[in-house]
C-alpha positions as CSV (number, residue, x, y, z in Angstrom):
1,X,0.1,-0.2,-0.1
2,X,2.9,2.4,0.7
3,X,4.1,1.9,-2.9
4,X,0.5,2.5,-4.3
5,X,0.4,5.7,-2.2
6,X,3.6,7.0,-3.6
7,X,2.8,6.2,-7.2
8,X,-0.6,7.9,-6.8
9,X,0.8,10.8,-5.2
10,X,3.3,11.2,-8.2
11,X,0.6,11.1,-10.7
12,X,-2.3,12.7,-9.0
13,X,-1.4,14.6,-5.8
14,X,-3.0,18.1,-5.8
15,X,0.5,19.7,-5.1
16,X,1.9,18.5,-8.5
17,X,-1.2,19.7,-10.4
18,X,-1.4,23.2,-11.8
19,X,-4.6,23.0,-13.8
20,X,-7.1,24.2,-11.3
21,X,-8.7,26.9,-13.4
22,X,-12.1,26.6,-15.1
23,X,-11.8,26.0,-18.9
24,X,-12.3,29.2,-20.7
25,X,-15.2,27.9,-22.7
26,X,-17.3,27.5,-19.5
27,X,-17.6,31.3,-19.0
28,X,-18.0,32.1,-22.7
29,X,-21.9,32.4,-22.8
30,X,-21.9,34.2,-26.1
31,X,-20.0,31.3,-27.9
32,X,-22.6,28.8,-26.3
33,X,-25.5,31.1,-27.6
34,X,-24.3,30.8,-31.0
35,X,-23.7,27.0,-30.9
36,X,-26.8,24.9,-32.1
37,X,-25.6,22.4,-29.3
38,X,-26.4,24.9,-26.6
39,X,-30.0,23.4,-26.8
40,X,-28.3,20.5,-24.9
41,X,-28.9,22.5,-21.5
42,X,-31.9,22.6,-19.8
43,X,-34.0,25.8,-20.0
44,X,-33.2,27.9,-17.0
45,X,-33.7,31.5,-15.7
46,X,-31.9,33.6,-18.1
47,X,-31.5,36.4,-15.5
48,X,-29.1,34.1,-13.4
49,X,-25.4,35.3,-13.8
50,X,-22.6,32.9,-15.0
51,X,-19.8,32.2,-12.5
52,X,-16.6,34.1,-13.0
53,X,-13.6,32.0,-14.3
54,X,-12.2,29.8,-11.5
55,X,-15.1,31.0,-9.1
56,X,-18.1,29.4,-7.6
57,X,-21.8,29.7,-8.5
58,X,-24.3,30.3,-5.8
59,X,-27.1,28.1,-7.0
60,X,-29.5,29.1,-4.2
61,X,-30.7,25.4,-3.7
62,X,-31.4,23.6,-0.5
63,X,-28.2,21.9,-0.7
64,X,-25.0,23.7,0.8
65,X,-21.6,24.2,-0.6
66,X,-20.5,21.1,1.1
67,X,-22.9,18.8,-0.9
68,X,-21.2,18.5,-4.4
69,X,-23.8,16.0,-5.4
70,X,-26.7,18.4,-5.0
71,X,-28.8,15.7,-3.3
72,X,-27.4,12.7,-5.1
73,X,-25.1,10.3,-3.2
74,X,-21.9,9.0,-4.5
75,X,-21.5,5.3,-5.6
76,X,-17.8,5.1,-4.5
77,X,-15.5,6.7,-2.3
78,X,-11.6,7.3,-2.3
79,X,-9.2,8.8,0.2
80,X,-7.1,10.4,-2.6
81,X,-7.9,12.3,-5.6
82,X,-7.9,10.8,-9.1
83,X,-4.9,11.1,-11.5
84,X,-5.2,13.8,-14.3
85,X,-7.2,12.9,-17.3
86,X,-4.8,11.6,-20.1
87,X,-4.8,12.8,-23.5
88,X,-5.8,10.3,-26.2
89,X,-7.5,10.1,-29.7
90,X,-11.1,9.4,-30.3
91,X,-12.0,6.4,-32.4
92,X,-14.1,7.1,-35.7
93,X,-18.0,7.3,-35.1
94,X,-19.5,3.9,-36.1
95,X,-22.6,5.3,-37.5
96,X,-25.7,7.5,-36.8
97,X,-27.2,8.3,-33.4
98,X,-24.1,7.0,-31.4
99,X,-22.9,9.3,-28.6
100,X,-19.3,9.6,-27.4
101,X,-18.9,8.6,-23.6
102,X,-15.5,9.8,-22.5
103,X,-13.2,7.9,-20.5
104,X,-12.8,8.3,-16.7
105,X,-10.9,7.1,-13.6
106,X,-12.8,4.6,-11.3
107,X,-12.0,3.2,-8.0
108,X,-11.2,-0.4,-7.0
109,X,-9.6,-2.2,-4.2
110,X,-6.1,-1.6,-5.9
111,X,-6.8,2.2,-6.6
112,X,-7.7,4.0,-9.5
113,X,-8.2,2.5,-12.9
114,X,-9.0,3.8,-16.3
115,X,-12.4,3.1,-18.0
116,X,-11.9,3.6,-21.7
117,X,-13.9,6.1,-23.7
118,X,-16.5,4.4,-26.2
119,X,-19.2,5.3,-28.7
120,X,-22.3,4.1,-27.3
121,X,-25.7,3.7,-29.2
122,X,-28.5,6.2,-27.7
123,X,-31.0,4.4,-25.7
124,X,-33.7,6.5,-27.2
125,X,-34.2,9.4,-29.6
126,X,-33.0,12.6,-28.0
127,X,-30.8,11.0,-25.3
128,X,-27.8,12.9,-24.2
129,X,-25.0,11.4,-21.9
130,X,-23.9,13.3,-18.8
131,X,-20.5,12.0,-17.6
132,X,-19.8,11.1,-14.1
133,X,-17.3,13.1,-11.8
134,X,-15.3,12.9,-8.9
135,X,-15.7,15.5,-5.9
136,X,-14.1,16.4,-2.7
137,X,-16.3,16.5,0.5
138,X,-15.7,15.9,4.1
139,X,-12.0,14.9,3.8
140,X,-12.7,12.3,0.9
141,X,-13.5,12.1,-2.8
142,X,-16.9,10.7,-3.9
143,X,-17.7,9.5,-7.4
144,X,-21.2,10.6,-9.0
145,X,-22.1,8.3,-11.8
146,X,-23.2,9.5,-15.2
147,X,-26.7,9.1,-16.7
148,X,-28.7,9.5,-19.8
149,X,-31.3,12.2,-19.9
150,X,-33.0,14.9,-22.2
151,X,-30.4,17.5,-21.2
152,X,-26.8,17.7,-19.9
153,X,-26.5,18.1,-16.2
154,X,-23.6,18.9,-13.9
155,X,-20.5,16.8,-14.2
156,X,-18.2,18.8,-11.8
157,X,-16.7,21.4,-14.4
158,X,-14.4,18.7,-15.7
159,X,-13.1,19.0,-19.2
160,X,-13.4,15.6,-20.6
161,X,-12.7,16.7,-24.1
162,X,-14.4,15.9,-27.5
163,X,-17.1,18.4,-26.7
164,X,-17.5,18.0,-22.9
165,X,-15.7,21.1,-22.0
166,X,-17.0,21.4,-18.4
167,X,-20.5,22.6,-18.9
168,X,-23.0,21.2,-21.6
169,X,-22.1,19.3,-24.6
170,X,-20.7,20.9,-27.7
171,X,-20.1,17.7,-29.7
172,X,-23.5,17.8,-31.4
173,X,-27.2,18.0,-30.9
174,X,-30.5,16.1,-31.8
175,X,-32.5,17.4,-34.7
176,X,-35.2,15.8,-36.9
177,X,-35.0,12.5,-35.1
178,X,-31.3,12.1,-35.7
179,X,-28.1,13.3,-34.0
180,X,-25.9,15.9,-35.8
181,X,-22.1,15.7,-35.1
182,X,-19.8,18.6,-34.7
183,X,-16.8,17.7,-36.8
184,X,-14.5,20.2,-35.0
185,X,-14.4,17.9,-31.9
186,X,-15.5,14.4,-33.3
187,X,-13.8,12.0,-35.6
188,X,-16.3,11.5,-38.4
189,X,-16.4,9.9,-41.7
190,X,-18.8,11.6,-43.8
191,X,-19.5,8.7,-46.1
192,X,-20.8,7.0,-43.0
193,X,-22.3,9.8,-41.1
194,X,-24.2,12.4,-43.1
195,X,-25.6,14.7,-40.3
196,X,-22.4,16.9,-39.6
197,X,-21.7,20.5,-39.2
198,X,-18.7,22.6,-37.9
199,X,-18.5,24.7,-34.9
200,X,-15.3,25.8,-33.2
201,X,-14.8,24.5,-29.7
202,X,-11.8,25.5,-27.6
203,X,-10.5,22.6,-25.6
204,X,-7.6,22.1,-23.3
205,X,-4.9,19.6,-24.5
206,X,-2.7,17.4,-22.5
207,X,-3.3,16.3,-18.9
208,X,-6.4,17.8,-17.2
209,X,-7.7,18.1,-13.8
210,X,-10.2,15.1,-13.2
211,X,-12.1,16.1,-10.0
212,X,-14.0,19.1,-8.4
213,X,-13.3,20.7,-5.1
214,X,-10.7,20.2,-2.5
215,X,-6.8,21.2,-2.8
216,X,-5.9,21.3,-6.6
217,X,-9.4,20.7,-7.8
218,X,-11.7,22.5,-10.1
219,X,-13.8,25.2,-8.0
220,X,-16.9,25.0,-10.1
221,X,-20.4,25.0,-8.8
222,X,-23.6,23.8,-10.7
223,X,-25.3,26.4,-12.9
224,X,-29.3,26.7,-13.1
225,X,-29.5,24.8,-16.3
226,X,-27.4,22.0,-14.8
227,X,-29.6,22.0,-11.7
228,X,-32.7,21.8,-13.8
229,X,-31.4,18.9,-15.5
230,X,-31.1,17.2,-12.2
231,X,-34.8,17.1,-11.8
232,X,-35.5,15.5,-15.1
233,X,-36.1,11.7,-15.4
234,X,-32.8,9.9,-15.9
235,X,-31.6,6.5,-17.2
236,X,-28.6,4.8,-15.5
237,X,-25.6,3.5,-17.4
238,X,-26.6,0.6,-19.5
239,X,-25.5,-3.0,-19.2
240,X,-22.8,-2.7,-21.9
241,X,-21.5,0.4,-20.1
242,X,-21.1,-1.4,-16.9
243,X,-19.5,-4.4,-18.5
244,X,-17.1,-1.9,-20.1
245,X,-16.0,-0.6,-16.7
246,X,-16.0,-4.2,-15.2
247,X,-13.6,-5.2,-18.0
248,X,-11.3,-2.3,-17.2
249,X,-11.2,-3.1,-13.4
250,X,-10.0,-6.7,-14.4
251,X,-7.0,-5.4,-16.5
252,X,-4.0,-4.7,-14.6
253,X,-2.7,-2.3,-17.0
254,X,-5.5,-0.1,-16.6
255,X,-4.5,0.8,-13.1
256,X,-2.8,3.9,-12.2
257,X,-0.4,2.2,-10.0
258,X,0.8,0.1,-12.8
259,X,0.6,2.6,-15.8
260,X,1.7,5.8,-13.9
261,X,-1.3,7.7,-15.2
262,X,-0.9,6.4,-18.9
263,X,-3.3,3.4,-19.2
264,X,-2.8,0.8,-22.0
265,X,-6.3,1.1,-23.3
266,X,-7.5,4.7,-23.5
267,X,-10.5,4.3,-25.8
268,X,-12.5,1.4,-27.3
269,X,-12.9,1.2,-30.9
270,X,-15.8,-1.2,-30.9
271,X,-19.2,0.6,-30.2
272,X,-21.4,-0.3,-27.5
273,X,-25.1,-1.3,-28.2
274,X,-28.0,0.1,-26.4
275,X,-30.3,-1.8,-24.2
276,X,-33.7,-2.5,-25.9
277,X,-35.9,-2.0,-22.8
278,X,-35.0,1.6,-22.1
279,X,-38.1,3.8,-22.0
280,X,-37.7,7.6,-22.7
281,X,-38.9,10.1,-20.5
282,X,-42.5,11.2,-20.8
283,X,-41.3,14.6,-22.2
284,X,-39.1,13.0,-24.8
285,X,-41.9,10.5,-25.9
286,X,-44.1,13.5,-26.7
287,X,-41.4,15.3,-28.4
288,X,-40.5,12.1,-30.4
289,X,-44.0,11.5,-31.5
290,X,-44.3,15.0,-32.7
291,X,-41.2,14.7,-34.7
292,X,-42.5,12.4,-37.5
293,X,-45.6,14.7,-37.8
294,X,-43.3,17.6,-38.3
295,X,-41.3,15.6,-40.7
296,X,-44.5,14.6,-42.5
297,X,-45.6,18.3,-42.8
298,X,-42.2,19.4,-43.9
299,X,-42.4,16.5,-46.6
300,X,-45.6,17.9,-47.7
301,X,-44.5,21.3,-47.9
302,X,-41.4,20.2,-49.9
303,X,-43.8,18.3,-52.3
304,X,-46.0,21.3,-52.8
305,X,-42.7,23.4,-53.4
306,X,-41.5,20.8,-55.9
307,X,-44.8,20.8,-57.8
308,X,-44.8,24.6,-57.8
309,X,-41.2,24.5,-59.2
310,X,-42.2,22.0,-61.8
311,X,-45.2,24.1,-62.7
312,X,-43.0,27.1,-63.0
313,X,-40.4,25.3,-65.0
314,X,-43.1,24.2,-67.4
315,X,-44.3,27.8,-67.9
316,X,-40.8,28.9,-68.4
317,X,-40.1,26.3,-70.9
318,X,-43.2,27.1,-72.8
319,X,-42.5,31.0,-72.6
320,X,-39.1,30.1,-73.9
321,X,-40.5,28.0,-76.9
322,X,-42.8,30.6,-77.7
323,X,-40.1,33.3,-77.8
324,X,-37.9,30.9,-79.8
325,X,-40.7,30.3,-82.3
326,X,-41.3,33.9,-82.7
327,X,-37.5,34.7,-83.3
328,X,-37.5,31.9,-85.9
329,X,-40.6,33.4,-87.6
330,X,-39.1,36.7,-87.7
331,X,-35.7,35.4,-88.9
332,X,-37.5,33.5,-91.7
333,X,-39.4,36.7,-92.7
334,X,-36.4,38.7,-92.8
335,X,-34.6,35.9,-94.9
336,X,-37.5,35.8,-97.4
337,X,-37.4,39.6,-97.9
338,X,-33.8,39.5,-98.3
339,X,-34.0,36.7,-100.9
340,X,-37.0,39.0,-102.7
341,X,-34.9,42.1,-102.7
342,X,-31.8,40.2,-104.2
343,X,-34.1,38.6,-106.7
344,X,-35.3,42.2,-107.8
345,X,-31.8,43.4,-107.9
346,X,-30.7,40.4,-110.0
347,X,-33.6,41.0,-112.4
348,X,-32.7,44.8,-112.8
349,X,-29.0,44.0,-113.5
350,X,-30.2,41.3,-116.2
351,X,-32.5,44.0,-117.8
352,X,-29.8,46.6,-118.1
353,X,-27.2,44.3,-119.6
354,X,-28.6,44.4,-123.2
355,X,-28.7,48.2,-123.3
356,X,-25.2,48.4,-122.1
357,X,-23.9,46.2,-124.9
358,X,-25.9,48.1,-127.7
359,X,-24.6,51.6,-126.8
360,X,-20.9,51.4,-127.9
361,X,-21.5,51.2,-131.8
362,X,-23.2,54.6,-131.9
363,X,-20.5,56.3,-130.0
364,X,-17.9,55.1,-132.7
365,X,-19.6,56.5,-135.7
366,X,-19.3,60.1,-134.9
367,X,-15.6,60.7,-135.8
368,X,-15.9,60.4,-139.7
369,X,-18.4,63.5,-139.7
370,X,-15.5,65.8,-138.3
371,X,-13.1,64.9,-141.3
372,X,-15.0,66.5,-144.3
373,X,-14.6,70.1,-143.8
374,X,-10.9,70.4,-144.4
375,X,-11.2,70.0,-148.3
376,X,-13.6,72.9,-148.4
377,X,-11.2,75.5,-146.8
378,X,-8.3,74.7,-149.2
379,X,-10.2,75.7,-152.4
380,X,-10.4,79.4,-151.6
381,X,-7.0,80.7,-152.9
382,X,-7.6,80.2,-156.6
383,X,-10.4,82.6,-156.8
384,X,-8.0,85.5,-155.6
385,X,-5.8,85.0,-158.5
386,X,-8.5,85.6,-161.1
387,X,-9.4,89.0,-159.8
388,X,-6.0,90.7,-160.3
389,X,-6.2,91.5,-163.9
390,X,-9.3,93.6,-163.5
391,X,-7.5,96.2,-161.4
392,X,-5.2,97.2,-163.9
């Protein structure tokens, strides 16, 4: 036991941890309002103020500050804090409507052991997973088990990663009867999962504080939305989830005393099936029954829109065909007029050709008429010579 205590002190003592601040995304209310996954939080009084970073929230409930479970009792106790959360990669989502359940430290007779994170089929449409958490109270640490419910509840402000940033869940949301996955925090193959979107999420990387309260722990109290989720109908971890935890408890390599905070199996690639006898809360049943009706109304609206678009397309085609026919008729008329005009011009040219051919002989006969007068002018001199003898 001495060796175990030394190992745990090295990996998880509060004095060696420097990550006691609340993740920044917890206090960024504006970013949560713009995220469609903000609907994962239960409706609460909008006038309630959010706690400052690293501070506490005075929830005003019947439970005092010494009740980290807010009326819920722990399922396990430990006399020392759990080690920091290790960093690991998420397996690829196996298909539609599976939710990521992050890994966590559990307590056994030989100390803390790591329960691998795994994709779990949702037990009912609209179900969300609230992770469990460790919290310090009365000089010991208690573990509050996670649960399924319509909204995300309080999980100690622990940043488990992959959308579980300490408050709410930013990894996706339910809509239209299916879960929509945020690709910025989930490993998604879009050829398998088609309901995806992108919304930036700030997450802490590396080792992270894994417990609430006490020396070195997160000083985060529950918010009104998280307390409201506490009063909703919940479903305990399903059989496959408990089996996953039990399998980790029997694997020596999963214990912090053996792996020094770096478990051999951090995540399980094979998804877990949901129990078939899980009944959704009454509020979710009413909502789920309304979804097909809404989808049917949307389908009818889409059908009407498609018919209207087809009608408009037919009218547009008819209008375009009429315009095309009119253009062709005008072009044919213009072509005929041009051909008629060319024929008239051709006839006129042909009629003028005989006249042009007969005109040149009349023009060449004129020159002989100008050659006759010269002989008449030369006969005058002999008459003058005969008159000279009369003067004497």
